[in-house]
C-alpha positions as CSV (number, residue, x, y, z in Angstrom):
1,M,-18.5,0.8,-0.8
2,K,-15.7,-0.9,0.7
3,L,-12.1,0.5,2.0
4,L,-9.0,-1.5,2.8
5,Q,-6.7,0.3,5.0
6,I,-3.3,-1.0,5.2
7,Q,-1.0,0.0,8.0
8,S,2.8,-1.3,7.7
9,S,4.7,1.1,10.4
10,A,6.5,-0.6,13.1
11,T,6.6,2.5,15.3
12,E,2.9,2.5,16.2
13,G,1.8,5.4,18.1
14,A,4.7,7.6,17.2
15,S,3.9,6.9,13.4
16,V,3.1,9.6,10.9
17,S,2.1,7.4,8.2
18,R,-0.4,5.5,10.6
19,Q,-1.9,8.7,11.7
20,L,-2.6,10.1,8.4
21,V,-4.2,6.8,7.2
22,E,-6.4,7.3,10.4
23,T,-7.2,10.5,9.2
24,I,-8.0,9.9,5.5
25,T,-10.0,6.7,6.5
26,T,-12.2,8.8,9.2
27,A,-12.5,11.6,6.6
28,I,-13.8,9.4,3.7
29,A,-16.1,7.3,6.4
30,E,-18.0,10.7,7.5
31,A,-18.6,11.6,3.7
32,M,-19.9,8.3,3.2
33,P,-22.1,6.7,5.5
34,G,-22.2,2.9,5.2
35,L,-18.9,2.8,4.2
36,E,-17.1,-0.8,5.2
37,V,-13.8,-0.3,6.5
38,V,-11.4,-3.4,6.7
39,T,-8.0,-3.1,8.4
40,R,-4.9,-5.2,7.7
41,D,-2.0,-4.2,10.1
42,L,1.2,-5.9,8.8
43,A,3.2,-5.0,11.7
44,A,1.0,-6.5,14.1
45,H,0.1,-9.5,12.0
46,E,3.2,-10.0,9.9
47,L,3.2,-11.9,6.6
48,P,5.7,-14.3,6.2
49,H,8.3,-13.3,3.8
50,L,8.1,-15.6,0.4
51,S,10.5,-18.6,0.9
52,A,11.4,-21.3,-1.5
53,E,8.8,-23.5,-0.3
54,R,6.2,-20.7,-0.5
55,M,7.2,-19.4,-3.4
56,P,5.7,-21.9,-5.8
57,V,2.0,-21.3,-4.6
58,V,2.3,-17.4,-5.3
59,R,4.4,-17.4,-8.3
60,A,3.4,-20.4,-10.0
61,G,0.0,-20.7,-8.9
62,K,0.4,-24.3,-7.2
63,T,-2.5,-26.0,-5.6
64,E,-2.1,-29.4,-5.3
65,D,0.5,-31.8,-3.3
66,L,1.0,-29.1,-1.0
67,T,3.2,-29.0,1.8
68,P,1.6,-27.9,5.3
69,V,3.5,-24.6,4.8
70,Q,2.3,-24.4,1.4
71,Q,-1.3,-25.2,2.4
72,D,-0.8,-22.5,4.7
73,E,0.4,-20.0,1.9
74,L,-2.5,-20.8,-0.5
75,A,-5.1,-20.1,2.1
76,L,-3.0,-16.8,3.1
77,A,-2.3,-15.6,-0.5
78,E,-5.9,-16.1,-1.4
79,A,-7.6,-14.3,1.6
80,V,-4.7,-11.1,0.9
81,L,-5.8,-10.9,-2.5
82,D,-9.4,-11.5,-2.2
83,E,-9.6,-8.7,0.6
84,F,-7.7,-6.1,-1.9
85,L,-9.6,-7.1,-5.0
86,S,-13.0,-6.7,-3.3
87,A,-12.0,-3.1,-1.9
88,D,-13.2,0.1,-3.9
89,V,-10.2,2.3,-2.2
90,V,-7.4,1.2,-0.7
91,V,-5.6,3.2,1.8
92,V,-1.7,2.3,2.1
93,G,0.5,3.6,4.9
94,A,3.9,3.4,3.7
95,P,6.8,5.1,5.9
96,M,10.2,5.0,4.1
97,Y,12.9,2.5,5.8
98,N,16.3,2.8,4.3
99,F,15.2,4.5,1.0
100,S,12.3,2.0,0.3
101,V,9.0,0.4,1.9
102,P,8.9,-1.9,5.1
103,S,9.5,-5.5,4.3
104,Q,6.2,-6.3,5.8
105,L,4.9,-3.8,3.2
106,K,6.7,-5.6,0.4
107,A,5.6,-9.0,1.5
108,W,1.8,-7.8,1.1
109,I,2.7,-6.8,-2.4
110,D,4.4,-9.9,-3.2
111,R,0.8,-11.7,-2.6
112,L,-0.9,-8.9,-4.9
113,A,1.3,-9.6,-7.9
114,R,-0.1,-12.9,-9.3
115,A,0.1,-14.3,-12.9
116,G,-3.2,-14.8,-14.3
117,R,-5.0,-12.9,-11.5
118,T,-3.7,-9.4,-11.1
119,F,-1.3,-9.3,-14.2
120,R,-1.2,-11.4,-17.4
121,Y,1.4,-11.6,-20.0
122,G,0.4,-11.5,-23.8
123,P,1.6,-10.6,-27.2
124,N,2.2,-7.1,-26.3
125,G,3.7,-7.7,-22.9
126,A,2.2,-7.2,-19.6
127,E,-1.4,-6.5,-19.0
128,G,-2.7,-5.3,-15.7
129,L,-6.1,-6.8,-14.7
130,A,-7.0,-5.2,-11.1
131,G,-7.9,-2.0,-12.2
132,G,-11.3,0.0,-11.3
133,R,-10.2,0.7,-7.8
134,K,-8.3,3.8,-6.1
135,V,-5.3,3.5,-4.2
136,I,-4.2,6.3,-2.0
137,V,-0.4,5.8,-0.7
138,V,0.5,7.8,2.8
139,S,4.0,8.4,2.2
140,S,6.2,9.5,5.3
141,R,10.0,9.8,5.5
142,G,12.4,11.5,7.4
143,G,14.4,13.6,4.7
144,V,13.1,15.8,1.8
145,Y,13.4,13.8,-1.5
146,S,10.4,15.3,-3.7
147,S,12.1,18.6,-4.1
148,N,16.1,17.9,-3.6
149,P,17.6,16.6,-6.7
150,A,20.5,15.4,-4.9
151,M,18.1,13.0,-2.9
152,A,15.9,12.0,-5.7
153,A,18.2,8.8,-6.7
154,F,17.5,7.6,-3.1
155,E,13.7,7.6,-3.5
156,H,12.5,3.9,-4.2
157,Q,9.4,4.0,-2.1
158,E,6.7,6.0,-3.7
159,S,8.3,5.5,-7.2
160,W,8.4,1.7,-6.6
161,L,4.7,1.4,-5.2
162,K,3.3,3.8,-8.2
163,A,5.3,1.2,-10.7
164,V,3.6,-1.9,-9.0
165,F,0.0,-0.7,-8.8
166,S,0.5,0.6,-12.5
167,F,1.9,-2.8,-13.5
168,I,-1.5,-4.9,-12.0
169,G,-3.6,-2.1,-13.9
170,I,-4.1,0.7,-11.1
171,T,-3.7,4.2,-12.6
172,D,-5.6,6.0,-10.2
173,V,-3.1,6.3,-7.6
174,E,-2.6,9.4,-5.4
175,I,0.3,10.0,-2.8
176,V,-0.6,12.0,0.4
177,R,3.3,12.8,1.6
178,A,4.9,13.8,4.7
179,E,8.6,14.4,4.4
180,G,10.9,16.0,6.4
181,I,9.6,14.7,9.3
182,G,12.9,13.8,10.8
183,M,14.3,17.2,10.6
184,G,13.1,18.7,14.0
185,P,9.8,19.3,15.6
186,E,9.0,22.5,13.4
187,A,9.5,20.6,10.3
188,R,7.7,17.5,11.6
189,A,4.8,19.6,12.2
190,K,4.7,21.5,8.8
191,A,4.9,18.3,7.0
192,I,1.9,16.7,8.7
193,A,-0.1,20.0,8.1
194,A,0.5,19.9,4.5
195,A,-0.5,16.3,4.3
196,E,-3.6,17.1,6.1
197,A,-4.2,20.0,3.7
198,E,-3.6,17.4,0.7
199,I,-6.1,15.1,2.3
200,A,-8.8,17.8,2.6
201,R,-8.3,18.3,-1.1
202,L,-8.3,14.7,-1.8
203,V,-11.2,13.1,0.1
204,P,-14.1,15.0,-1.7
205,Q,-12.6,13.8,-5.1
206,A,-12.3,10.3,-3.6
207,V,-15.7,10.3,-2.6
208,A,-17.0,11.9,-5.9
209,A,-15.7,9.2,-8.1
């Protein structure tokens, strides 16, 4: 069994999402001897954002008459997608930055949503092709959005990720949430404790699946 760990927080040691991603990975590895763990740190090794030159490779599947930049993009996009599709479990660290996900995480997602590879359009619309794997999203955010109707309209982090994974055919998506971490030390500790309790509940199910 293979687990792909995605880290995207730029705050490194102070990051709650990084801490919780490691907690989940360790718990699954302890429950499953022999688990292969692959880590992609999108903050330490940033993916280039899609440019006009890179876009034809990712969006149109261009593979011939490539410029040097496009050759780089083809190798990069294939490596990212192969890494994702070979994983049985994907643990994604997704802190909220300005009501959405970090731009480096968006750059990774841009290389997963590939026509003909992870989705296709047919007579009935879009069809996801990347099902058969479990995704665990570690969501961290400074405010409280899940139980505050006044803030719900600002949330474009968890909802966007669930929509993207659903679009490419992944319906087994779990959210481990730590919110309110910017509202003081007590709130931060409470949020982390709640997330760790959710991990303790979730991991046995993930291992049994």
